[in-house]
C-alpha positions in Angstrom: 74.2 -51.8 -89.8 75.5 -55.4 -89.5 73.6 -58.5 -88.6 75.6 -59.3 -85.5 75.3 -56.0 -83.5 72.8 -53.4 -82.6 73.1 -49.8 -84.0 73.4 -47.0 -81.6 69.7 -46.0 -81.8 68.8 -49.7 -81.3 71.1 -49.9 -78.2 69.3 -46.9 -76.7 66.0 -48.6 -77.4 67.2 -51.8 -75.8 68.2 -49.7 -72.7 64.7 -48.3 -72.6 63.3 -51.8 -72.8 65.5 -53.0 -69.9 64.4 -50.0 -67.8 60.8 -51.0 -68.5 61.5 -54.5 -67.5 63.1 -53.3 -64.3 60.2 -51.1 -63.5 57.7 -53.9 -64.0 59.7 -56.4 -61.9 60.3 -53.8 -59.2 56.5 -53.1 -58.8 55.3 -54.6 -55.5 58.5 -56.6 -55.1 58.5 -58.3 -51.7 55.0 -57.1 -50.8 53.3 -60.5 -50.8 54.1 -63.3 -48.5 56.7 -65.8 -49.4 55.4 -69.3 -50.1 56.8 -72.5 -48.8 59.6 -73.0 -51.4 60.7 -69.4 -51.0 61.0 -69.7 -47.3 63.2 -72.8 -47.8 65.5 -70.5 -49.9 65.5 -68.0 -47.1 66.2 -70.7 -44.4 69.1 -72.3 -46.4 70.6 -68.9 -47.3 70.7 -68.0 -43.6 72.7 -71.1 -42.7 76.5 -71.3 -42.6 77.8 -72.7 -45.8 78.7 -76.1 -44.4 75.3 -76.5 -42.8 73.6 -75.4 -46.0 75.6 -77.9 -48.0 74.7 -80.7 -45.6 71.0 -79.7 -45.7 70.7 -79.6 -49.5 72.5 -83.0 -49.6 69.5 -84.5 -47.9 66.9 -82.5 -49.8 66.0 -82.5 -53.5 67.9 -79.5 -55.0 71.6 -78.7 -55.6 73.3 -76.0 -53.5 74.7 -73.3 -55.8 71.7 -70.9 -55.8 71.4 -71.1 -52.0 75.2 -70.4 -51.7 74.9 -67.4 -53.9 71.8 -66.2 -52.0 73.8 -66.7 -48.8 76.4 -64.2 -49.9 73.8 -61.8 -51.2 72.0 -61.7 -47.9 75.2 -60.9 -46.1 75.1 -57.4 -47.6 71.4 -56.9 -48.6 69.7 -58.5 -45.7 67.0 -61.2 -45.7 63.8 -59.2 -46.0 61.3 -60.3 -48.7 62.3 -57.4 -50.8 66.1 -58.1 -50.5 65.6 -61.8 -51.2 63.4 -61.3 -54.3 65.7 -58.5 -55.6 68.4 -61.2 -56.1 66.0 -63.0 -58.6 65.1 -59.6 -60.2 68.8 -59.1 -61.2 68.8 -62.4 -63.1 65.4 -61.6 -64.6 66.9 -58.5 -66.2 70.0 -60.3 -67.4 67.7 -62.8 -69.1 66.0 -60.0 -71.0 69.4 -58.8 -72.3 70.5 -62.4 -73.2 67.3 -63.0 -75.1 68.0 -59.8 -77.1 71.5 -61.1 -77.8 70.3 -64.6 -78.9 67.6 -63.1 -81.0 70.2 -60.8 -82.7 72.5 -63.7 -83.3 70.0 -66.0 -84.8 67.7 -63.6 -86.7 69.1 -60.1 -86.5 68.6 -56.9 -84.6 64.9 -56.4 -85.2 64.0 -59.8 -83.7 66.5 -59.2 -80.8 64.8 -55.9 -79.8 61.3 -57.3 -80.2 62.2 -60.4 -78.2 63.5 -58.2 -75.4 60.3 -56.3 -75.4 58.1 -59.4 -75.3 60.2 -60.9 -72.4 60.1 -57.6 -70.5 56.3 -57.7 -70.3 55.8 -61.4 -70.2 54.1 -62.4 -66.9 55.8 -65.8 -66.9 59.2 -64.0 -66.6 57.9 -61.3 -64.3 56.6 -64.0 -61.9 59.9 -65.8 -61.5 61.9 -62.6 -61.5 60.1 -61.8 -58.2 60.2 -65.3 -56.7 62.9 -66.3 -54.2 63.9 -69.4 -56.1 66.6 -70.5 -58.6 64.4 -70.3 -61.7 65.5 -66.9 -63.0 69.1 -67.9 -62.5 68.4 -71.1 -64.4 67.0 -69.2 -67.3 70.1 -67.0 -67.5 72.4 -70.0 -67.5 70.5 -71.9 -70.1 70.3 -68.8 -72.4 74.0 -68.6 -72.0 74.3 -72.2 -73.0 72.2 -71.6 -76.1 74.2 -68.5 -77.1 77.5 -70.3 -76.8 76.1 -73.4 -78.6 74.9 -71.2 -81.4 78.3 -69.5 -81.7 79.9 -72.9 -82.1 77.3 -73.9 -84.8 77.3 -70.6 -86.7 81.0 -70.6 -87.0 80.7 -73.5 -89.5 78.0 -72.1 -91.7 77.8 -68.3 -91.8 76.5 -68.3 -95.3 73.3 -70.0 -96.4 74.0 -73.2 -98.2 77.6 -73.4 -97.1 78.7 -76.9 -96.2 82.0 -78.1 -94.8 83.0 -81.3 -96.6 84.3 -83.9 -94.2 84.4 -87.0 -96.2 88.2 -86.8 -96.8 89.0 -86.0 -93.2 90.0 -88.6 -90.7 87.8 -87.6 -87.7 89.8 -89.7 -85.2 91.6 -87.6 -82.6 94.7 -89.7 -83.1 95.0 -88.5 -86.7 95.6 -85.0 -85.5 98.8 -85.8 -83.7 100.5 -88.1 -86.2 102.7 -85.3 -87.6 104.2 -82.6 -85.4 104.3 -80.1 -88.2 100.6 -80.0 -88.5 99.8 -80.4 -84.8 99.1 -76.8 -83.9 97.1 -76.0 -87.0 95.1 -79.2 -86.6 94.2 -78.4 -83.0 93.2 -74.9 -83.9 91.0 -76.3 -86.6 89.6 -79.0 -84.4 88.6 -76.6 -81.7 87.3 -73.8 -84.1 85.8 -71.3 -83.3 88.1 -71.6 -80.3 88.6 -73.8 -77.2 87.3 -70.9 -75.0 83.8 -71.4 -76.4 83.8 -75.1 -75.5 85.3 -74.3 -72.1 82.6 -71.7 -71.6 79.9 -74.1 -72.6 81.2 -76.7 -70.1 81.3 -74.1 -67.3 77.8 -72.8 -68.0 76.4 -76.4 -68.3 78.0 -77.5 -65.1 76.8 -74.3 -63.3 73.3 -74.9 -64.5 73.4 -78.5 -63.1 74.7 -77.1 -59.7 71.7 -74.8 -59.8 68.8 -77.0 -60.7 68.7 -80.6 -61.9 66.0 -79.9 -64.5 68.5 -78.0 -66.6 69.9 -81.5 -67.6 66.8 -81.9 -69.8 67.8 -78.8 -71.8 71.4 -79.9 -72.1 70.2 -83.3 -73.4 67.9 -81.7 -75.9 70.6 -79.3 -77.2 72.9 -82.2 -77.7 70.2 -84.1 -79.6 70.3 -81.2 -82.1 74.0 -80.4 -82.1 75.4 -84.0 -82.5 73.6 -84.8 -85.8 74.3 -81.3 -87.1 78.0 -81.6 -86.5 78.0 -85.2 -87.8 76.6 -84.0 -91.1 78.5 -80.7 -91.5 81.6 -80.6 -89.4 82.2 -84.1 -88.1 85.7 -83.5 -86.7 84.2 -80.8 -84.5 82.1 -83.5 -82.8 85.0 -84.5 -80.5 85.4 -81.0 -78.9 81.7 -81.0 -78.3 81.7 -84.4 -76.6 84.8 -83.3 -74.6 82.8 -80.3 -73.4 80.0 -82.5 -72.2 82.5 -84.6 -70.4 84.1 -81.5 -68.8 80.7 -80.3 -67.6 80.0 -83.7 -66.1 83.4 -83.7 -64.5 82.8 -80.2 -62.9 79.5 -81.6 -61.5 81.0 -84.9 -60.4 81.5 -83.9 -56.7 77.7 -83.6 -56.4 76.8 -86.4 -58.8 76.5 -89.3 -56.2 74.1 -87.1 -54.1 72.1 -86.1 -57.2 71.8 -89.8 -58.2 70.6 -90.8 -54.8 68.1 -87.9 -54.7 66.8 -88.9 -58.2 66.5 -92.7 -57.7 65.8 -92.8 -53.9 64.1 -89.5 -53.1 64.1 -88.6 -49.4 60.7 -86.9 -49.6 57.1 -88.3 -49.8 55.7 -88.2 -53.4 53.6 -85.1 -53.9 52.6 -85.6 -57.5 50.5 -88.5 -58.8 51.2 -90.3 -62.1 48.7 -89.5 -64.8 47.8 -91.4 -68.0 49.8 -90.2 -70.9 46.9 -88.6 -72.8 45.7 -86.8 -69.7 49.2 -85.5 -69.0 49.7 -84.4 -72.6 46.3 -82.5 -72.6 47.1 -80.8 -69.3 50.7 -79.9 -70.2 49.4 -78.5 -73.6 46.7 -76.3 -71.9 49.1 -75.1 -69.2 52.0 -74.6 -71.7 50.1 -72.5 -74.3 48.7 -70.4 -71.5 51.9 -70.0 -69.4 54.3 -69.2 -72.3 52.7 -65.9 -73.3 50.6 -65.2 -70.1 52.3 -66.8 -67.2 50.6 -68.7 -64.3 48.2 -66.0 -63.2 45.5 -67.1 -65.5 43.6 -70.4 -65.3 44.5 -72.5 -68.3 41.2 -74.2 -68.4 39.6 -70.8 -69.2 42.4 -69.0 -71.0 44.1 -71.6 -73.2 42.3 -70.6 -76.4 43.7 -67.1 -76.2 47.0 -68.5 -75.1 47.0 -70.8 -78.2 46.3 -67.7 -80.4 49.2 -65.9 -78.8 51.5 -68.9 -79.4 50.8 -69.2 -83.1 53.3 -66.5 -84.2 56.1 -68.6 -82.7 55.2 -71.3 -85.1 55.5 -68.8 -88.0 59.2 -68.3 -87.1 60.0 -71.0 -89.6 59.2 -68.4 -92.2 62.0 -66.2 -90.9 65.4 -67.0 -92.3 68.1 -67.4 -89.7 71.9 -67.2 -90.1 72.5 -71.0 -90.2 72.0 -73.5 -92.9 69.4 -72.6 -95.4 67.5 -70.4 -93.1 65.4 -72.8 -91.0 67.9 -74.6 -88.8 68.1 -71.7 -86.4 64.4 -71.8 -85.8 64.5 -75.5 -85.4 67.3 -75.1 -82.9 65.2 -72.8 -80.7 62.2 -75.0 -80.9 64.2 -78.1 -79.9 65.5 -76.1 -76.9 62.0 -75.2 -75.9 60.0 -78.4 -76.5 62.8 -81.0 -76.3 63.2 -80.7 -72.5 59.4 -80.8 -72.0 59.2 -84.0 -74.2 61.9 -85.6 -72.1 60.1 -84.7 -68.8 56.8 -86.1 -70.1 58.6 -89.3 -71.2 60.3 -89.6 -67.8 57.0 -88.9 -66.0 55.6 -92.0 -67.7 58.5 -94.4 -67.3 60.2 -93.2 -64.2 58.4 -90.8 -61.8 56.0 -87.9 -62.1 58.3 -84.9 -62.9 56.1 -82.5 -64.8 55.1 -79.1 -63.4 54.4 -76.0 -65.4 57.0 -74.0 -63.4 59.8 -76.1 -65.0 58.7 -75.0 -68.4 59.8 -71.6 -67.4 63.4 -72.8 -67.4 63.3 -73.5 -71.1 61.0 -70.6 -72.1 63.7 -68.0 -72.7 63.5 -68.7 -76.4 59.8 -68.2 -76.7 59.9 -64.4 -77.0 62.5 -64.8 -79.7 60.4 -67.2 -81.7 57.3 -65.0 -81.3 59.2 -61.9 -82.5 60.7 -63.8 -85.5 57.2 -65.2 -86.4 55.5 -61.8 -86.2 58.2 -60.1 -88.3 58.0 -62.9 -90.8 54.2 -62.7 -90.9 54.3 -59.0 -91.4 57.1 -58.7 -94.0 57.4 -62.0 -95.9 56.6 -61.6 -99.6 53.6 -63.3 -101.0 52.5 -64.1 -104.5 49.0 -63.0 -103.6 48.5 -59.3 -103.4 45.5 -59.7 -101.0 47.6 -61.9 -98.7 50.4 -59.4 -98.8 48.0 -56.7 -97.6 46.3 -58.8 -95.0 49.5 -60.2 -93.4 50.5 -56.9 -91.5 47.0 -56.6 -90.1 47.1 -60.3 -89.1 50.5 -59.8 -87.4 49.1 -56.8 -85.6 46.1 -58.8 -84.4 48.4 -61.5 -83.0 50.5 -58.9 -81.2 47.4 -57.3 -79.8 46.2 -60.6 -78.4 49.7 -61.1 -76.9 49.8 -57.7 -75.2 46.1 -57.8 -74.1 46.6 -61.2 -72.4 49.8 -60.1 -70.8 48.2 -57.0 -69.4 45.3 -59.0 -68.0 47.6 -61.5 -66.4 49.9 -58.9 -65.0 46.9 -57.1 -63.5 45.8 -60.4 -62.0 49.3 -61.0 -60.7 49.8 -57.6 -59.0 46.2 -56.9 -57.7 44.6 -60.3 -57.1 47.3 -62.8 -56.5 45.2 -65.1 -54.3 43.2 -66.5 -57.1 45.0 -69.0 -59.3 48.5 -70.4 -58.8 49.1 -67.8 -56.1 51.6 -67.8 -53.2 50.2 -68.9 -49.9 49.8 -66.2 -47.3 52.1 -68.0 -44.8 53.0 -64.7 -43.3 49.4 -64.1 -42.3 49.1 -67.7 -41.0 52.2 -67.4 -38.8 51.1 -64.0 -37.6 47.7 -65.3 -36.5 49.5 -67.9 -34.3 51.9 -65.3 -33.0 49.1 -62.9 -32.0 47.3 -65.6 -29.9 49.9 -68.2 -28.7 49.8 -68.7 -24.9 52.6 -69.7 -22.5 51.3 -73.2 -22.2 50.4 -73.6 -25.9 52.2 -75.6 -28.6 52.4 -75.2 -32.4 51.9 -78.4 -34.4 53.2 -78.0 -37.9 51.5 -80.5 -40.2 53.3 -81.4 -42.5 56.5 -80.9 -40.7 58.5 -79.5 -43.6 56.5 -76.3 -43.6 58.6 -75.2 -40.7 60.9 -72.9 -42.8 57.9 -70.6 -43.3 57.3 -70.6 -39.5 61.0 -69.9 -38.8 61.2 -67.1 -41.3 58.0 -65.3 -40.2 58.1 -66.0 -36.4 59.2 -62.8 -34.7 59.5 -64.2 -31.2 61.6 -66.8 -29.3 61.4 -70.5 -30.0 62.1 -72.5 -26.9 62.0 -75.9 -28.6 61.4 -77.3 -32.1 61.6 -81.0 -32.9 59.8 -84.0 -34.3 56.6 -85.3 -32.8 58.5 -88.6 -32.3 60.9 -86.8 -30.0 58.2 -85.2 -27.8 58.2 -84.4 -24.9 61.4 -82.5 -24.5 63.2 -82.5 -21.2 63.2 -80.2 -19.3 59.9 -78.6 -20.1 60.4 -75.6 -22.4 56.9 -74.1 -21.7 56.9 -70.5 -20.7 60.3 -69.8 -22.3 59.1 -69.4 -25.9 57.2 -71.1 -28.7 57.2 -74.9 -28.6 57.0 -76.2 -32.2 56.3 -79.8 -33.0 56.8 -81.2 -36.5 54.6 -84.1 -37.6 56.0 -87.1 -39.6 54.8 -89.1 -42.5 52.1 -91.2 -40.9 52.6 -94.9 -41.7 55.1 -93.9 -44.4 57.9 -95.9 -45.8 60.7 -96.4 -43.3 63.4 -95.1 -45.6 61.8 -91.6 -46.0 64.4 -89.1 -45.3 67.0 -91.9 -45.6 66.7 -92.4 -41.8 68.7 -89.2 -41.2 67.7 -87.7 -37.8 68.3 -84.2 -39.3 66.0 -84.8 -42.3 62.9 -82.7 -42.7 61.0 -85.9 -43.4 60.6 -89.0 -41.3 58.2 -91.9 -41.0 56.1 -92.5 -37.9 53.4 -95.0 -37.2 49.8 -94.1 -36.6 50.0 -95.7 -33.1 53.1 -93.7 -32.1 51.5 -90.5 -33.6 48.4 -91.0 -31.3 50.6 -91.7 -28.3 52.7 -88.6 -28.8 49.7 -86.4 -29.4 48.2 -87.7 -26.1 51.4 -86.5 -24.4 51.2 -83.2 -26.2 47.6 -82.7 -25.1 48.4 -83.6 -21.5 51.0 -80.8 -21.2 49.3 -78.0 -23.1 46.2 -75.8 -23.0 45.9 -75.3 -26.7 47.6 -76.9 -29.8 47.8 -74.4 -32.7 48.0 -76.4 -35.9 49.6 -74.9 -39.0 48.3 -76.9 -41.9 49.7 -76.7 -45.4 50.4 -79.6 -47.8 49.4 -81.9 -44.9 47.8 -84.5 -47.3 51.4 -85.3 -48.4 52.5 -86.4 -45.0 49.1 -87.6 -43.8 47.2 -88.8 -46.9 44.6 -90.7 -44.8 43.9 -87.7 -42.5 44.9 -89.6 -39.3 46.0 -86.5 -37.4 43.0 -84.4 -38.5 40.7 -87.1 -37.3 42.5 -87.5 -34.0 42.4 -83.8 -33.2 38.7 -83.8 -34.1 38.0 -86.6 -31.7 40.1 -85.5 -28.8 40.2 -81.7 -29.0 37.8 -78.7 -29.1 38.4 -76.6 -32.2 37.7 -72.9 -31.3 39.7 -71.1 -34.0 39.8 -72.0 -37.7 41.0 -69.7 -40.4 42.0 -70.4 -44.0 44.6 -68.1 -45.6 44.4 -67.4 -49.3 46.8 -69.0 -51.8 47.3 -72.0 -53.9 47.1 -74.6 -51.1 44.9 -72.5 -48.7 47.1 -72.7 -45.6 45.0 -73.2 -42.5 45.5 -72.3 -38.8 43.4 -74.2 -36.2 43.4 -73.9 -32.5 42.5 -77.1 -30.5 41.7 -76.8 -26.9 43.3 -79.9 -25.4 40.1 -81.2 -23.7 36.5 -81.6 -24.7 34.0 -79.6 -22.7 33.5 -79.3 -19.8 37.0 -79.2 -18.3 36.5 -79.9 -14.6 40.0 -80.8 -13.5 42.3 -77.8 -13.1 45.3 -77.7 -15.4 48.8 -76.7 -14.4 48.7 -73.1 -13.4 52.0 -71.2 -13.0 50.7 -68.4 -10.7 47.7 -69.4 -8.5 45.5 -66.9 -6.8 41.8 -66.5 -6.0 39.6 -63.5 -6.8 35.8 -63.4 -7.1 33.9 -61.1 -9.4 30.5 -60.5 -7.8 30.1 -64.1 -6.9 29.8 -65.0 -10.6 33.3 -65.7 -11.8 36.4 -66.8 -9.8 39.9 -66.1 -11.2 42.0 -69.1 -10.4 45.4 -67.8 -11.6 47.5 -67.0 -14.6 50.5 -67.9 -16.7 52.8 -65.3 -18.1 55.5 -65.3 -20.8 58.1 -63.9 -20.5 58.1 -64.2 -16.7 59.2 -61.7 -15.5 58.4 -59.2 -18.4 61.3 -58.1 -20.5 61.8 -55.0 -22.6 60.9 -55.2 -26.3 58.8 -58.4 -25.9 55.0 -58.7 -25.8 53.3 -60.1 -22.7 51.5 -63.5 -23.3 49.0 -63.8 -20.5 46.8 -66.9 -20.0 44.0 -66.5 -17.4 42.1 -69.3 -15.7 38.5 -68.9 -14.4 35.6 -71.0 -12.9 32.0 -70.1 -12.9 30.7 -69.9 -9.3 27.3 -68.3 -9.9 24.7 -67.2 -12.5 26.1 -65.3 -15.4 23.4 -63.5 -17.5 25.5 -62.0 -20.3 28.8 -62.4 -22.2 31.2 -60.2 -20.2 34.3 -59.1 -22.0 37.8 -59.4 -20.5 40.2 -56.5 -20.3 43.9 -56.7 -19.6 46.1 -53.6 -19.2 49.8 -53.0 -18.9 50.0 -49.8 -16.9 52.8 -47.4 -16.0 53.1 -45.8 -12.6 50.9 -42.8 -13.7 48.3 -45.2 -15.1 49.3 -44.6 -18.7 48.5 -47.7 -20.8 51.6 -49.3 -22.4 49.6 -52.1 -23.9 46.0 -53.5 -23.8 44.3 -56.6 -24.9 40.5 -57.0 -24.6 38.3 -59.9 -25.9 35.8 -62.6 -25.1 37.3 -65.8 -23.7 38.6 -68.2 -26.3 38.5 -65.6 -29.1 34.8 -65.5 -28.6 34.3 -69.3 -28.6 33.6 -69.5 -24.8 31.3 -66.5 -23.9 30.8 -66.2 -20.1 27.0 -66.8 -20.3 27.6 -70.2 -21.8 30.0 -71.5 -19.2 28.9 -74.7 -17.5 28.8 -75.1 -13.8 32.2 -75.6 -12.3 33.8 -75.6 -15.7 37.4 -74.3 -15.9 38.0 -71.9 -18.7 41.3 -70.6 -19.8 42.1 -68.0 -22.4 45.2 -66.3 -23.7 45.7 -62.6 -24.4 48.7 -61.0 -26.0 49.6 -57.5 -25.1 51.7 -55.8 -27.8 53.2 -52.4 -26.8 53.0 -49.9 -29.6 56.4 -48.6 -28.6 59.1 -49.9 -26.3 58.1 -48.9 -22.8 60.6 -46.7 -21.0 62.3 -47.9 -17.8 60.2 -47.6 -14.7 57.6 -49.4 -12.6 54.6 -51.1 -14.2 51.7 -53.3 -13.2 49.4 -55.8 -15.0 45.7 -55.8 -14.3 42.7 -57.8 -15.5 38.9 -57.8 -15.1 35.5 -58.0 -16.8 33.1 -55.5 -18.2 29.8 -55.3 -19.9 30.5 -54.4 -23.5 27.1 -52.6 -24.0 27.4 -50.4 -20.9 31.1 -50.3 -20.2 30.3 -51.2 -16.5 33.0 -53.4 -14.9 32.4 -56.3 -12.5 33.7 -55.6 -9.0 35.6 -57.6 -6.6 34.5 -58.3 -3.0 36.7 -55.4 -1.8 35.1 -53.0 -4.2 38.0 -52.9 -6.7 37.1 -53.3 -10.4 40.4 -55.0 -11.4 42.8 -57.6 -10.1 46.5 -56.6 -10.0 48.3 -59.7 -11.4 51.9 -58.4 -11.3 54.0 -55.4 -10.4 57.5 -55.1 -11.8 60.2 -52.6 -12.8 61.7 -52.4 -16.3 65.4 -51.5 -16.2 
């Protein structure tokens, strides 16, 4: 067995580890709702490439991942499972690359153990199931480290070997002074081969096209490599610097956009600057918890166990690597792990708040390698003390047990109780709640406006109009043709938010204009359904929330689990009582036992269409005493009175029971009739009425009927 390859039994064991990693990452893949960032990925992947490129140019991330996901969805579809499976693929590649890097730096035992630790690590499982670019970023940065290590290890395969460079003229010009030595000089200059430098440049550039935060890793690696080459192989420094220049050249088409996004962000700030000591303490707690256990456990509670699980990685310095005198390989990996984090913390103090624990994941591909090296060193390193030699294997076992136990707890939390800590928002449930109740004359107010990708991804119906609040009202009126979606802006925000681009997801709007547009919105609708998530970013003073509270009547309010607790609220667009009749599409008059008068209805679609639910808004007025809360029934019936769909309920989702109606008050309520199957062609009718829920007795009309026929039609 050699140090630079796995034996056949080890390759079989590695295959088993990869299958285990695949099984863990496949478990419940795509079951939970996508959160906001993931729906952005889905939205951009669905766009034509030119539109996707333009959209990312006015956003905050580069376009490569979205382009790759675009081509993936062309064949795999855009379901939650298909989208997440793309990340799963890179998650598995990362396990294999970690094994290879561990093999290259320390040997096959560390490589295999590193693969096992990465396979079960909740940090890697989380992002292998997330529809974002992080698992791809880990793969690219591991590739960068592997190639960089190959460049370094070429110069020092034996411990203690040192290439003398004092007699060598390191200037590139010296290598072309004599034609006879030119070819040999170039080969020596580019040893171990120009292909490795070219591959490094390609991987580095690709990582920048994927996520800007990979630049911190590239910088940290250079901080290690440049002094190393300067001391040991100075003339190899020029190819390394040329590789950096080539990577920058490959990224140069996007560089002006990246610079503008970095120094003049088009988005409102969503992170606040923290004092250095506070930031250091938080990042330390989150880091020692996330590296072994991921983000499913609260670091304020679990950081002591996380710190215990991180200690073996520090012991990796006791494991000899294949570079220098045995410690440089470990130092190289530690620099690649902590160097980017240090640069991010430094930039967060001097430039802009940049730290988030999710970005630590990009650089964490070496953590399982360091942990494996540390555990093996702890268990097998010789000691002068017999007692210590006997205790070390048990100590290594205890550390490994803590690592596996914490990972098991975190994975269980992740798979069975995700809506606890750092969990994805249930935006699917939030959008479905609106879909199940939206009426023909209702509007959806998305606050903040950039949550609209989640709405677009999960909305199964038609959208008649979607635009900024500053552009409301649209002409002609889109009501009754599909959902009307209004996107709020940054209230009293800086004018240059979104760079003034009319297509930007972010725009500034004054409080006065916000109030004026909301008044117009209320004047044209029965109910405004508000989808709230991250709304304090666009509306830090809560102006919109206060305005709705002062001018509307909130009759539905549901919080959906997740990190930000997305919220759906329904605001009736008048305070009680409403005495003036609103716009009614179909007026009629039918009295139920001189108690309730039906004034008319609105319907969407009108006329009904195959494969689409009926959205029915009914309007009533109290005309006599009502002694109990009668329930409304609505039935979609076939010619032989078979029920195709039915929707029963108390008016206003129970907020306006009939026995609490005020004299002459006009009440409206929407009911959505969802057919369980697509109704076959034929004649149908839509009826409505009231009944006593305790007895089942219906209220009768003056002609003796117990229901009003609202519409008769034929489906073709």
